[in-house]
C-alpha positions in Angstrom: 0.0 0.2 0.0 1.3 3.4 -0.8 1.9 5.8 1.8 0.4 9.4 1.5 3.7 10.8 0.5 3.8 8.3 -2.2 0.5 9.0 -3.9 0.2 11.6 -6.6 -0.8 15.0 -5.6 -3.9 14.7 -8.1 -6.7 12.6 -6.8 -7.6 11.3 -10.4 -4.1 10.3 -10.6 -4.3 8.3 -7.4 -7.4 6.5 -8.5 -6.2 5.4 -11.9 -2.9 4.5 -10.1 -5.0 2.2 -7.8 -7.6 0.7 -10.5 -6.6 2.3 -13.7 -5.7 -0.9 -15.5 -8.1 -2.9 -17.9 -7.9 -5.9 -15.8 -8.4 -4.3 -12.5 -11.5 -2.6 -13.5 -12.8 -5.9 -15.1 -11.9 -7.7 -11.8 -14.1 -5.2 -9.7 -16.7 -5.4 -12.1 -17.1 -9.3 -11.6 -16.4 -8.8 -7.8 -19.4 -6.3 -7.4 -21.7 -8.9 -8.3 -20.7 -11.7 -5.9 -17.3 -13.5 -4.3 -15.3 -15.3 -7.1 -12.8 -18.0 -6.7 -9.5 -17.6 -8.7 -10.3 -20.1 -11.7 -13.7 -18.6 -12.0 -12.3 -15.3 -12.6 -9.6 -16.5 -14.9 -12.2 -18.6 -17.1 -14.6 -15.3 -17.1 -11.9 -12.6 -18.0 -11.2 -14.0 -21.4 -7.5 -13.2 -22.4 -6.1 -12.6 -18.8 -3.0 -14.5 -17.9 -2.6 -16.3 -14.4 0.2 -14.0 -13.7 -1.7 -10.9 -14.5 -4.8 -12.0 -12.4 -2.5 -13.1 -9.6 -0.4 -9.7 -9.7 -3.6 -7.6 -9.9 -5.4 -9.5 -7.0 -2.6 -9.2 -4.7 -2.1 -5.4 -5.5 -5.9 -4.8 -4.9 -5.6 -6.7 -1.7 -2.5 -4.8 -0.5 -4.2 -1.6 -1.5 -7.3 -2.6 0.7 -9.8 -2.8 -2.4 -10.0 -6.7 -2.3 -10.4 -9.2 0.5 -8.9 -12.9 0.1 -10.7 -15.4 2.3 -9.1 -18.8 2.8 -11.7 -21.5 3.9 -10.1 -24.3 6.0 -11.3 -27.2 3.7 -9.5 -29.9 1.9 -8.6 -28.8 -0.6 -8.5 -25.2 0.5 -11.1 -23.0 -0.9 -10.3 -19.3 -1.6 -12.7 -16.5 -2.5 -12.1 -12.9 -3.6 -14.5 -10.2 -2.7 -14.5 -6.4 -2.4 -13.8 -4.6 0.8 -15.8 -2.0 2.3 -13.5 0.4 0.3 -13.8 -1.7 -3.2 -17.5 -1.6 -2.4 -17.5 2.2 -2.4 -16.5 2.2 -6.3 -19.9 0.8 -7.1 -21.0 4.2 -8.4 -17.9 4.9 -10.4 -18.2 1.4 -12.0 -21.8 2.1 -12.4 -21.2 5.3 -14.1 -18.7 3.9 -16.4 -21.0 1.3 -17.5 -23.7 3.9 -18.2 -21.2 6.0 -20.2 -20.5 3.1 -22.1 -24.0 2.0 -22.9 -24.5 5.6 -24.2 -21.5 5.7 -26.3 -22.3 2.4 -28.1 -25.7 3.6 -28.8 -24.2 6.9 -30.0 -22.0 4.8 -32.6 -24.9 2.5 -34.1 
C-alpha cells in the first residue's frame, strides 16, 4: 500500500494508479456481483494470464480494495471479494457502465 507521500498529488491520478488497468477494472466489475474464486475469474476474463490475475489481485488486496478469504477445507477454497473500500467504487463502475452504453448507442 502506498503511503500518502508516495501517492500522486492529483486525486484522479491516485484513482488511476490504484484501479486504472483494464484488468483491475474488469475484476472489480465481477466482484461487484459476488465473491469469485481464482479459476472462475480466470475463465470469465478471457485473455487474462494467470500471472496478471495473480498480480492484480495481490495489488488490490495490498491496497485494501479486495479481500481474500481462505476457507479451512480440503482442498483449500479461496474466494476474493470487495472490501468496504472496494464496494465504495460501485457508483464509479456504474457510471462507467452507463457512459459505455450511451457511447455504444451513439455509434449505431
